[in-house]
C-alpha positions, 0 to 999 in steps of 0.5 A: 497523532493520527486520527486513524491510529487513535480510532484503532486504539479506542474503537477498532481493536474492541470491535475486531476482538468481538467479531473475531472472538479473540480473548488475548489483546495481543492477538488482535490483528494490527497493521505493522507496515506499509510498503510502496514499490515501483519497478523501473525497467526504463532506468536501464537506459535513462538514469534520471528516471530514478531521481525523478521517481525518488522525488515523487515517492518522497512527496507521496510517502513523506520519507525518502525511498531506497533504490532496489538493485537487480540480484541476477544477470538477465541477458534477454533484458540487458540487465546486469547484477547491481543495476538500479531497477526500482525504488521502495519505501517502508512506512511504519508508525505515525507515517504509516497511519497518516498514509493509510488515512490519506489513501482511504479518504483522499486518494482512492476516491480520486480514481476515475470510475472507482468501485472499490479495491479488489479483494483478490490481493490477499496473500495466504498468510494475511497480507494485502497488495494493491496496485495503482496504475497512476501516481498522479492520483496523489494530491502531492504530485503536480501533473504538469511536472510529471514526465510519465505516468507510472504505476506503483504497488502498495502492500499492507503487512498485518499480524492477521493470521489469515485472509478473514482477519486481515480483511476485517482489519482493513475494512475497519481501517476504512479500506473500500473493498468491492461491494457485494450485496451492499456490504464490503466484501470480507474474504473467508478461507 
């Protein structure tokens, strides 16, 4: 069992209930899933790119990704409906908490000139998206075997009802938001 999950169950839930003034235990915000996504426009010319990035995502997430396909024809990009244009992985349960713990404690501190994640990635209904410009910040990826540095997007889906609940949950899970007067920033509606 993940240390982060145990910490959420024993400490974080109680702390969030007090901070957010929530009486119902079922209304305390929690993380439901984490989605990793990478769009690969270059896959239209080179089909091996999908296999390569699939292998990398399998190492990063510990789970095989699914290939995403184009939904519409776009002639300006020479894109046909059904063409493979990206991959995504949805993590839940134990793998999700393991990934978040690895992201917060190992991956984000490895980013050069890292000062915290931006607080501008919140959706209105309580989700948070974070973009990384390099997949090589993950310790599982060997830099010598990477043909091209690619970015990826990570979306945290929570049961938070608004930005405040989601930001407090993510701060409690260890997400290092950009600093404002020495404290992690918490977003208000």
